[in-house]
N, C-alpha and C positions, 0 to 999 in steps of 0.2 A: 542781465548778464553783462559783466564788465570785461571778463577775460575769457578768451577762447583758445583751445588747444586742439591741434590736429596731430594725432599720434599714428605712427606707421605700423604698430601692432598692438594687440590687446593687452599684453603684460606691460608694455611700455606706457600705455594709457593709464593703467592702474598705478604705475610708478609715479608719474607726474601728478595724477589726481591725488595721490597720497601726499605729495610735497605741497600741493596747494591747500589741501584740507588741514594739514598740520601747521603750515606757516612757520614763523619763528616767534619766540617769546619776546616781549610780553603780549604782542598784539594777537597772536594766533593766526588762523587761516581763514579760508573762504568756504562758504557753503557750496560744495562741489558735487556735480553729477557726471558720471561717465556714460557716454552714449555708445552703443554698439552699431557703428555705421551712421550715416547722415540721417537724423530724425525726419519723420514725415510731418510732425506737428511742432508747435512752438514749445519752448522750454517753460517750465513752471516759473511763476513770478518770483519765487524766493531763491532761485539759483543765481549765485554770483560768479561761478566759474564753470564752464562746460568743456568737457574733454571728449572729443570724437575719436573713437578707436576705429582705425581702418586696418585692413590686412594688406598693406601696400609695400611692405619692405622688400619683398622678393619677386614681385610681379614686374612685367615690362614697364620701363620708365614712363612711357606715354600714358599707360593706364594709371600709374601712381599719380601722375600730374593731374589727370582728369578727376580722379576721386578726391584729391586734396583740394582742388579748386572748388568742387561742389561743396565740400565741407566748409571751406572759407566763406562761400556765399551764404550758407545757413547761419554761421556764427555772426557774420556781419548783420544779417537780418535780425538777430537777437539783440543787437546793440553793442556788441563787443568793441571795446576801444583799443584792445591790444590782442595780438595773435601770437601764439607760440607753435612752431613746428617741432614736434618732439620725435627724436630718433634714439637709437640705443647708445648707452654710454660707452660702448666699444665701437661706435661709428660703423655698425654693420652695413656694408654696401660693397658693390663691385666697382671696377673702374668705369663702368657704364652708368652707374647710378645706384640707388635712387635719390640719395640725399641732395646732390647738386641740382638735378633737374627740378625736383619739387621745390626746394628752397628758392631757386631763381624764379620759378613760375609764380610763387606766392609773393615774392618781393616785387616783381613787375606789376602784378595785379594791384598791390598796395602802394606802388610807386616809392619803394623803399630802397635805400642804398646804405652801405656801411652796416650791414645787418650782422649781428653777432652770431657766430657758429661755435658753440662750446658744449662738448659732451661731458665735461668734468662732473664727477659725482664723488666727492671725497669720502662720504660715508660708506661707499661701496668700493673704495680703493681706486677710483678712476681720477686721474689728474692730468692736466695739460700744461706743459712747460716748453716755451719756445716753439710752440706749434706741434710738439710731439706728445702723443697720448701714452700714458703709463697705466698699467693695471698692477696695483701694488708697487713693488720696486722694479718691475719688469716693463720694458717697452711692449707696446701692444703686440708687435710681431714675435715676441718671445713669451707670450702669456698663455699660450694654448689656443688663442683665437686664430692663429695661422692655420689651424686644422679645422676650422668651422666648416660643416658640410655644405652650407649654402653660401656663406659670405666669408671666405677665408681672408683674414686681415693680415697681409704680409708687409705692410709699410706703415710705420708709426707716425710718419710726417703727414699730419692732417692737411696742411696747406697743399702739399704735393698731391695727396690722394683726392682732395676735393677739386683741385684744378683739373684733374683728368675728367671730372664729371661736369664741369661748369663751362659756360660760354664766356663769362666775364672774368676778369682778374680776381684773385683771392688774396685778401690782405691778412695781416697779423697784428693783433693787439697783445703785445708781449707783457709778461709779468712785471718787469721793472716799471713800465708805464702804468699798469693797473694799480701797483702799490702806491702811486702818487695820488690816488683817490678818484672819486667818481667824476670830478670835473675834467681831470686829465684823460680819463678813459673816454668820456663823451666827446671830447675834442678830437681824440685820435680816431674815433669811429667816424666823425664828421669829415675829417681829412681823408680817410680811406674812401668814403663815398665820393668825395670830390675828385679823387684820382681814378674813379671808375671801378673801384673794388666793391662789388655788390655784396659779397659775403666776406666776413672777416673772422678767421679763427682767433678765439680769445683764450688766453692762458687762464688757468685757475688751479691752484694746488691745495686750497683750503676753503672751508665754508665761508670764511670772511671775504675771500676773493669773490665768491658768488654774490654776496650781499652788495659788494661794491659794484659789480656788473649790473645788478638789478637797479641800483640807484642811478647808475649811468644811463640805463635804458628806460627810465621812467618817461612815459609819453611816447616811446618808440612804437611804431605800428607793428613791427615784426621782430621776433627773436627766434633763434633756432638752437637746438641742443638737446642734451639729456635732461633728466628730470631736475638735476641740480640747478639748471638755469632759472627755474621757477622759484627757487628757495626764498628769495626776497621780494618777489612780485606782490604777494598779498599785502605786505607791509605798505607798499606804495598806495594801494587802493584804500586801505584802512586809514592811513594817516591823512589821505585826501578827503576822508569823510564819505566815501562812496560805499564802503563795505563795513560790516559790524565787527568781524573777527570772532574768534572763539575756537573751541575744540570740536573735532568731529564726533558726532553721536549718532548711532543707529540702534535699532532693536537687536537683541540677541537672537540667534538662530538655533532652533532645536532640530531633532530628527536624525535619522541615520546618516552615515558619513561615507565618503569615498575619496581616495587620492589617486589621481591619474597623472602619469609622468612620461613625457616624451622628449625631454632634454638630454643631450649627451655631454653636457659640460662636466668639467672636473668636480665642481662644487656639488652638482646634483648627484653625481655618482657616489660621492661621499655621504650625502644626506640619505640616499637610498640604503647604503650599507649600515648607517647608524639606525635607521628605522627598522631594518631587517632584524636587528638584535633582539627587539622586544615586541614586534608586531608582525602579522601575516603579510607576506610580500609575494607577488607573482611576477616573474619575468616573462616578457613576450618573446617567443621564438619567431623571428621575422620570416624564416623559411616556411613555417607553418601558416603564417598569415598569408603569404604570397600564394601558397598552394591551397588555401581555403580550408585548412584543417584546424585553425584557431579563429573563432568568431567573437563578435561582440557579446553574444549570449554567454559564452564561456567566461568572459571578463565579468559580466554582470552577476553570473552565478557565484564566482569566487567572492566578489564584494559582498553580495547579499548573505553569503554563508558566514561572514566574519563581521557583521555589524556589531559595533561596540568595541571593536579591537583595532580601529584605525587601519583598515586594510588598504594596501597600496599595490597598484599594478603599474608596471613600467616597461618602456622600451628605451633602453639607454645602454650604450656600449662605448668601448674605447674607440678612438678615431680610426685605428687600423681595421677594426671589425666593421665599423660603419662603412668604410671605404670598400671593403670586400663585398658587402651586401649590395652597395650601390653599383659596383661593377657587374655584379651578377644579374641584378634585376633592372637596373636603371635608377638614377637618383630620384627623378620625379615620380616614378612608379612606386618606389618604396615610401616616399613621403606621402603621397596621396592615399596609399593603402592604410598607413598607420593613422593618418588624420581621420579617414573614414571609419576606421575601427574604433578609435576613441570617441568619435562623435556619436556613433550608433550605440556604443555602450553607455554613454552619458544619457542619451534619450531613454534607454531602457531603465537605467537606475532612477532617473527622475520620476518616470511613470510608476515605479515601484515604491516611491516615497522617500528616496534619498534627497536630503535638503542641504547638507553641508558638503561641498565639493571643493577640493583643493587640486589645482592643476599646475604642473611644472612644465615649462617650455612655452615659448611664444607662439609657435605654429600650432601646437597642441591646444593651447588656451583658446586661440581663435576658432579652431574647429569645434571645440566643446561648447563654447558660448554660442556660436552660430547654430549649433544643433539644438540648443535649448530654447531658441527663439527669444532670448532676453534682449530687450531694447535699451535698458538703462539701469544703472546701479547708483545708489547713494553711497558716498564714501564714508567709511567708519574709521576706527582707530588703526594705528600702524601695528602690523604684526612683526615686521622686520623692515630695515631701511629699504624703501622702494616698493613695499608690498602692504596694502591696506586690507582691512575687512571690506567686502563688497556685499551689499544687500539689494536684491532686485526691487525695483520700484513698483512692479506689477502686482504685489500682494501675494505672490506665490509662496512666500516663506523661504525662498532660495537664498542661501548665503554662499559666497565663493571667495577664494583667494587665488590669484593668478600670478605665478612666480616666473620671472625670467630665470634662465638657466643658472647663472652665477650668483644669484641673490640668496640671502638667508643663511642662518647658522646651521650647524650640524643637526639640530633637533627641529628644524623648521616645520616639517610636515605635521608632527604631533602638536607643536605649538600653534600652528595655524588652525587646526580643528578646535583646540581649546579657546582660542580667541574668537572664533566664530560663535561659539556657544556662550561667550561671556565669562568663561572660567579662567582665561589667561590674564597675565599682567599686561597692562598697556605699555610697559617699558620695553624698548627695543632690545 
């Protein structure tokens, strides 16, 4: 294993695993496996890139640091020459963390300074210019992310946001410098490190910028960012003769299907409405869940009654509705109840033979995958930017797609099921 990734949630891990497996043409990507938590055994000999999925985005910072350092130790033991700390392309965090504390802890363990911090992902509409994060044409703070129920993002100035979380000074690698090429970018990062700036926000507004960053960071012990930061990294290892390159290939997955959605993003709500027009859809009443009147058995019953028709069950509401429910029952209580509901439903569905499962939302994905006791996935073709086909390595025949809230086109859910079965086009 040459490249190791520590991701702070399960959908984010799939996102960057997809980037690494796909790579860029003509070289292609790396043979990539996604691990659910820190593995207890060594990686298979053919794995070139390993992505450890943690559920550390919204836990206390000290716990996130401890989990991330444990993941780092395992990756280094597999021989990794370069480490990436992957977080969301919308920089999901609070003023207390967890991006800054984890990134600084990893950098100190690796004795790294002038470490890139770049959440840009142009294919999904995320770009960074002069240290400010944009979602499409809007600043992050005007994109809808300011209403996120767990990590409301109210400041698009990433250098200022990260400085609130960090002990050391935070630098900036601006776009004008980046456009001078990899040599200028590398020099700027070295100078930032010499000034005591351990983390450096890096601008990137197009995929070509990410390739320049990758070239500038060839040989760097640590990078941090969204999945876009990994876009050009496979090329470094392939051109150095360490990896073979190629396209991701996995077996097709058959069997009954289920779609479970817990994201409240604008994009996901639109995808649910599109799916509802031609497929059976069940909305979860949170009041009924909290009062014990809607159970996992009810969800499993609905899914099982509609096999073959791409049934979808969701808990997704507008921000004002989510806020009212959190005020009524408590934010953590609602989140825990819904995670437990989806997790139990997934266990029941898998036991009944469901083998194609699509999940929307990072927290929901973590709950479902944990409930199914999956330890690792091989990475298959791309369903949509940031979302690959995942096939369990344990021989269970389980195939999954784990989608962050804002990812995918309007027809994502039906497309994901088709891709899992090998019926969909590999084009994004």
